[in-house]
VMD Tcl script that draws the C-alpha trace (Angstrom):
set ca {
  {222.78 129.28 232.47}
  {224.56 127.43 235.26}
  {222.13 124.53 234.79}
  {223.16 124.24 231.13}
  {226.81 124.34 232.17}
  {226.32 121.43 234.56}
  {224.03 119.50 232.18}
  {226.57 119.77 229.37}
  {229.17 118.08 231.54}
  {231.50 120.01 233.82}
  {234.63 118.64 232.11}
  {233.57 119.57 228.59}
  {232.10 122.92 229.51}
  {235.12 123.87 231.63}
  {237.46 123.03 228.77}
  {235.36 125.09 226.38}
  {235.33 127.99 228.85}
  {239.13 127.85 229.04}
  {239.21 127.97 225.25}
  {236.91 131.01 225.36}
  {239.31 132.77 227.74}
  {242.21 131.82 225.44}
  {240.24 133.30 222.53}
  {239.94 136.65 224.29}
  {243.61 136.55 225.25}
  {244.59 135.72 221.66}
  {242.41 138.55 220.35}
  {244.38 140.88 222.58}
  {247.92 139.50 222.17}
  {248.06 137.16 219.14}
  {245.32 137.98 216.61}
  {246.61 135.45 214.08}
  {245.45 132.53 216.23}
  {241.90 133.69 216.89}
  {240.22 131.62 214.18}
  {242.19 128.50 215.07}
  {241.18 128.72 218.73}
  {237.55 129.06 217.67}
  {237.88 126.03 215.42}
  {239.46 124.11 218.29}
  {236.42 124.96 220.44}
  {234.09 123.66 217.74}
  {236.04 120.40 217.43}
  {236.14 120.05 221.23}
  {232.36 120.41 221.42}
  {231.86 117.79 218.71}
  {234.27 115.43 220.44}
  {232.38 115.68 223.73}
  {229.08 115.07 221.96}
  {230.44 111.92 220.36}
  {231.90 110.82 223.69}
  {228.49 111.26 225.34}
  {226.68 109.39 222.57}
  {229.26 106.60 222.76}
  {228.70 106.33 226.50}
  {224.92 106.27 226.02}
  {225.21 103.55 223.38}
  {227.31 101.50 225.78}
  {224.65 101.79 228.49}
  {221.89 100.77 226.05}
  {223.95 97.78 224.92}
  {224.62 96.79 228.53}
  {220.95 96.96 229.51}
  {219.93 94.99 226.43}
  {216.65 96.74 225.68}
  {215.76 100.04 224.09}
  {214.78 102.86 226.43}
  {211.83 105.09 225.66}
  {212.10 107.56 222.81}
  {211.68 110.48 225.22}
  {214.67 109.33 227.25}
  {216.80 108.99 224.11}
  {215.80 112.42 222.85}
  {216.54 114.04 226.21}
  {219.98 112.44 226.16}
  {220.58 113.68 222.63}
  {219.43 117.16 223.65}
  {221.90 117.20 226.53}
  {224.71 115.96 224.27}
  {224.15 118.96 221.98}
  {224.98 121.51 224.70}
  {228.81 121.39 224.29}
  {228.44 121.55 220.51}
  {226.27 124.66 220.72}
  {228.73 126.28 223.13}
  {231.62 125.41 220.80}
  {229.72 126.83 217.82}
  {229.09 130.08 219.69}
  {232.80 130.35 220.52}
  {233.69 129.66 216.87}
  {231.20 132.28 215.65}
  {232.65 134.77 218.14}
  {236.14 134.02 216.84}
  {235.00 134.73 213.28}
  {233.45 138.04 214.36}
  {236.62 139.02 216.22}
  {238.73 138.06 213.21}
  {236.47 140.08 210.91}
  {236.72 143.15 213.13}
  {240.50 142.85 213.49}
  {241.18 142.18 209.82}
  {242.86 145.15 208.17}
  {240.75 146.99 205.65}
  {241.95 147.50 202.10}
}
mol new
graphics top color blue
foreach p $ca { graphics top sphere $p radius 0.5 }
foreach p [lrange $ca 0 end-1] q [lrange $ca 1 end] { graphics top cylinder $p $q radius 0.2 }
display resetview
């Protein structure tokens, strides 16, 4: 698990972990903001994926030739890690919201 954390980028994964802690705090103190914090985590994960792909495209443009397909796919796989973490946080926020929602 720690390897995925490092591979996903310490900055992105740390920010998403802070958002996860904020989600638990909001579930305890401010239940109205739970879904919004989960959505913020999803958007943060997507942003970091696009930032990684932008950086990779810059490196490919600088080198001037296409790298192997395996190298590109491994880079794409690594760029998906923050998105998956953000999606798990968003799904958790929806579950928390569903459990906390008052029944009719």
